[in-house]
TITOR-290678 format. One record per residue (C-alpha): residue number from 1; residue in three letters; x negated, y negated, z negated. Coordinates in steps of 0.05 Angstrom, whole numbers. Layout:
REM residues N
+-----+---------+--------+--------+--------+
| num | residuo |     xx |     yy |     zz |
+-----+---------+--------+--------+--------+
| NUM |     ALA |      X |      Y |      Z |
...
+-----+---------+--------+--------+--------+
***
This chain:
REM residues 172
+-----+---------+--------+--------+--------+
| num | residuo |     xx |     yy |     zz |
+-----+---------+--------+--------+--------+
|   1 |     UNK |    329 |    -29 |    355 |
|   2 |     UNK |    394 |      3 |    333 |
|   3 |     UNK |    362 |     73 |    337 |
|   4 |     UNK |    299 |     57 |    298 |
|   5 |     UNK |    328 |     10 |    246 |
|   6 |     UNK |    281 |    -46 |    267 |
|   7 |     UNK |    300 |   -118 |    279 |
|   8 |     UNK |    271 |   -165 |    331 |
|   9 |     UNK |    276 |   -241 |    330 |
|  10 |     UNK |    247 |   -271 |    393 |
|  11 |     UNK |    254 |   -277 |    468 |
|  12 |     UNK |    257 |   -225 |    523 |
|  13 |     UNK |    227 |   -225 |    593 |
|  14 |     UNK |    255 |   -171 |    640 |
|  15 |     UNK |    288 |   -139 |    579 |
|  16 |     UNK |    222 |   -131 |    543 |
|  17 |     UNK |    201 |   -167 |    479 |
|  18 |     UNK |    155 |   -224 |    498 |
|  19 |     UNK |    129 |   -289 |    468 |
|  20 |     UNK |    125 |   -313 |    397 |
|  21 |     UNK |    168 |   -268 |    354 |
|  22 |     UNK |    183 |   -232 |    289 |
|  23 |     UNK |    191 |   -157 |    288 |
|  24 |     UNK |    217 |   -124 |    224 |
|  25 |     UNK |    206 |    -49 |    215 |
|  26 |     UNK |    254 |     -5 |    175 |
|  27 |     UNK |    202 |     -3 |    118 |
|  28 |     UNK |    209 |    -80 |    112 |
|  29 |     UNK |    139 |    -89 |    141 |
|  30 |     UNK |    142 |   -152 |    184 |
|  31 |     UNK |    101 |   -170 |    245 |
|  32 |     UNK |     98 |   -245 |    260 |
|  33 |     UNK |     60 |   -264 |    323 |
|  34 |     UNK |     57 |   -255 |    397 |
|  35 |     UNK |     89 |   -200 |    438 |
|  36 |     UNK |     77 |   -180 |    511 |
|  37 |     UNK |    111 |   -126 |    550 |
|  38 |     UNK |    145 |   -100 |    487 |
|  39 |     UNK |     80 |    -93 |    447 |
|  40 |     UNK |     40 |   -134 |    396 |
|  41 |     UNK |     -7 |   -175 |    438 |
|  42 |     UNK |    -51 |   -235 |    420 |
|  43 |     UNK |    -53 |   -264 |    349 |
|  44 |     UNK |     -6 |   -234 |    298 |
|  45 |     UNK |      2 |   -214 |    225 |
|  46 |     UNK |     32 |   -153 |    192 |
|  47 |     UNK |     62 |   -170 |    125 |
|  48 |     UNK |     72 |   -109 |     80 |
|  49 |     UNK |    125 |   -103 |     24 |
|  50 |     UNK |     69 |    -94 |    -27 |
|  51 |     UNK |     47 |   -166 |    -13 |
|  52 |     UNK |    -15 |   -148 |     28 |
|  53 |     UNK |    -25 |   -170 |     99 |
|  54 |     UNK |    -64 |   -154 |    162 |
|  55 |     UNK |    -84 |   -212 |    207 |
|  56 |     UNK |   -107 |   -187 |    274 |
|  57 |     UNK |   -118 |   -197 |    348 |
|  58 |     UNK |    -77 |   -146 |    386 |
|  59 |     UNK |    -84 |   -119 |    457 |
|  60 |     UNK |    -27 |    -77 |    485 |
|  61 |     UNK |     -4 |    -57 |    415 |
|  62 |     UNK |    -73 |    -40 |    387 |
|  63 |     UNK |   -111 |    -82 |    336 |
|  64 |     UNK |   -179 |    -99 |    366 |
|  65 |     UNK |   -202 |   -145 |    310 |
|  66 |     UNK |   -172 |   -158 |    242 |
|  67 |     UNK |   -176 |   -173 |    169 |
|  68 |     UNK |   -136 |   -137 |    114 |
|  69 |     UNK |   -120 |   -177 |     51 |
|  70 |     UNK |    -93 |   -141 |    -10 |
|  71 |     UNK |    -36 |   -171 |    -51 |
|  72 |     UNK |    -85 |   -195 |   -104 |
|  73 |     UNK |   -127 |   -233 |    -53 |
|  74 |     UNK |   -183 |   -182 |    -45 |
|  75 |     UNK |   -204 |   -180 |     29 |
|  76 |     UNK |   -226 |   -115 |     59 |
|  77 |     UNK |   -292 |   -115 |     98 |
|  78 |     UNK |   -310 |    -55 |    141 |
|  79 |     UNK |   -384 |    -72 |    135 |
|  80 |     UNK |   -421 |    -90 |     71 |
|  81 |     UNK |   -361 |    -71 |     27 |
|  82 |     UNK |   -382 |    -83 |    -45 |
|  83 |     UNK |   -317 |    -72 |    -82 |
|  84 |     UNK |   -310 |     -8 |   -123 |
|  85 |     UNK |   -374 |     24 |    -97 |
|  86 |     UNK |   -419 |     73 |   -134 |
|  87 |     UNK |   -454 |     15 |   -169 |
|  88 |     UNK |   -395 |    -26 |   -192 |
|  89 |     UNK |   -329 |      8 |   -210 |
|  90 |     UNK |   -293 |    -53 |   -237 |
|  91 |     UNK |   -223 |    -71 |   -212 |
|  92 |     UNK |   -218 |   -135 |   -171 |
|  93 |     UNK |   -182 |   -173 |   -227 |
|  94 |     UNK |   -240 |   -154 |   -274 |
|  95 |     UNK |   -289 |   -183 |   -224 |
|  96 |     UNK |   -249 |   -247 |   -220 |
|  97 |     UNK |   -228 |   -255 |   -293 |
|  98 |     UNK |   -276 |   -212 |   -333 |
|  99 |     UNK |   -270 |   -147 |   -371 |
| 100 |     UNK |   -221 |   -132 |   -427 |
| 101 |     UNK |   -248 |   -123 |   -498 |
| 102 |     UNK |   -281 |    -56 |   -516 |
| 103 |     UNK |   -230 |     -1 |   -528 |
| 104 |     UNK |   -177 |    -31 |   -482 |
| 105 |     UNK |   -180 |      9 |   -418 |
| 106 |     UNK |   -153 |    -16 |   -352 |
| 107 |     UNK |   -121 |     41 |   -313 |
| 108 |     UNK |    -99 |      0 |   -253 |
| 109 |     UNK |   -112 |    -68 |   -222 |
| 110 |     UNK |    -43 |    -91 |   -247 |
| 111 |     UNK |    -38 |   -120 |   -317 |
| 112 |     UNK |      4 |    -94 |   -348 |
| 113 |     UNK |      6 |    -30 |   -306 |
| 114 |     UNK |     70 |     -6 |   -273 |
| 115 |     UNK |    116 |     35 |   -317 |
| 116 |     UNK |    120 |    104 |   -286 |
| 117 |     UNK |    186 |    142 |   -291 |
| 118 |     UNK |    183 |    203 |   -337 |
| 119 |     UNK |    158 |    265 |   -302 |
| 120 |     UNK |    131 |    226 |   -243 |
| 121 |     UNK |     63 |    202 |   -218 |
| 122 |     UNK |     40 |    134 |   -191 |
| 123 |     UNK |      6 |    152 |   -125 |
| 124 |     UNK |    -12 |     82 |   -103 |
| 125 |     UNK |     44 |     66 |    -54 |
| 126 |     UNK |    102 |     93 |    -96 |
| 127 |     UNK |    124 |    144 |   -148 |
| 128 |     UNK |    118 |    219 |   -136 |
| 129 |     UNK |    168 |    268 |   -166 |
| 130 |     UNK |    134 |    337 |   -168 |
| 131 |     UNK |    201 |    372 |   -176 |
| 132 |     UNK |    231 |    345 |   -111 |
| 133 |     UNK |    162 |    333 |    -78 |
| 134 |     UNK |    187 |    265 |    -54 |
| 135 |     UNK |    150 |    199 |    -56 |
| 136 |     UNK |    193 |    137 |    -63 |
| 137 |     UNK |    166 |     66 |    -59 |
| 138 |     UNK |    167 |     21 |   -120 |
| 139 |     UNK |    237 |     -3 |   -100 |
| 140 |     UNK |    262 |     69 |   -102 |
| 141 |     UNK |    266 |     77 |    -26 |
| 142 |     UNK |    245 |    142 |      7 |
| 143 |     UNK |    174 |    141 |     35 |
| 144 |     UNK |    157 |    213 |     51 |
| 145 |     UNK |    155 |    285 |     29 |
| 146 |     UNK |     88 |    309 |      1 |
| 147 |     UNK |     55 |    369 |     33 |
| 148 |     UNK |     15 |    419 |     -8 |
| 149 |     UNK |    -51 |    381 |     -1 |
| 150 |     UNK |    -21 |    314 |    -21 |
| 151 |     UNK |     16 |    346 |    -79 |
| 152 |     UNK |    -48 |    377 |   -106 |
| 153 |     UNK |    -86 |    312 |    -99 |
| 154 |     UNK |    -32 |    271 |   -134 |
| 155 |     UNK |    -26 |    320 |   -192 |
| 156 |     UNK |   -101 |    322 |   -200 |
| 157 |     UNK |   -118 |    248 |   -195 |
| 158 |     UNK |    -59 |    200 |   -205 |
| 159 |     UNK |    -32 |    166 |   -267 |
| 160 |     UNK |     24 |    205 |   -302 |
| 161 |     UNK |     90 |    178 |   -329 |
| 162 |     UNK |     78 |    212 |   -397 |
| 163 |     UNK |     25 |    216 |   -450 |
| 164 |     UNK |    -13 |    281 |   -458 |
| 165 |     UNK |    -28 |    300 |   -529 |
| 166 |     UNK |    -98 |    326 |   -542 |
| 167 |     UNK |   -101 |    400 |   -559 |
| 168 |     UNK |   -100 |    413 |   -634 |
| 169 |     UNK |   -154 |    456 |   -664 |
| 170 |     UNK |   -127 |    513 |   -706 |
| 171 |     UNK |   -138 |    505 |   -781 |
| 172 |     UNK |   -185 |    555 |   -812 |
+-----+---------+--------+--------+--------+
***
């Protein structure tokens, strides 16, 4: 654990993690459930720092059946998924609580939306600084460096931390 930055709270059998336990990853993602031979095994839940969770049945470290629940309560379904499809583009909170009045656009499922640092982008799991090409989580902890493809996608599609002024037409 000292080499990976993880923390384990539970019992050991033959120096391997085994039984009911809690395993905390360096990203603050927590696994609470059963372990066997040093791996997730049986029923267990991954709790993510964003507030979402993944309840699953595990076999030798692999999820064989599970359910992902977003922080706002929306549950992901791999079959018959009806959220944000080509027919209905509303955010989950709009489905639950209705649309805002005409002229008030919702740019994110959060209300109010996260404040983005100047010069950065909100890429869904953190803020991206195009100057350093680094993505940090919403608590300002390093997540990853962006490669060229991710950089292009973020710049093209994600919310910006500044307002763009519309181009002015020259006066005649």
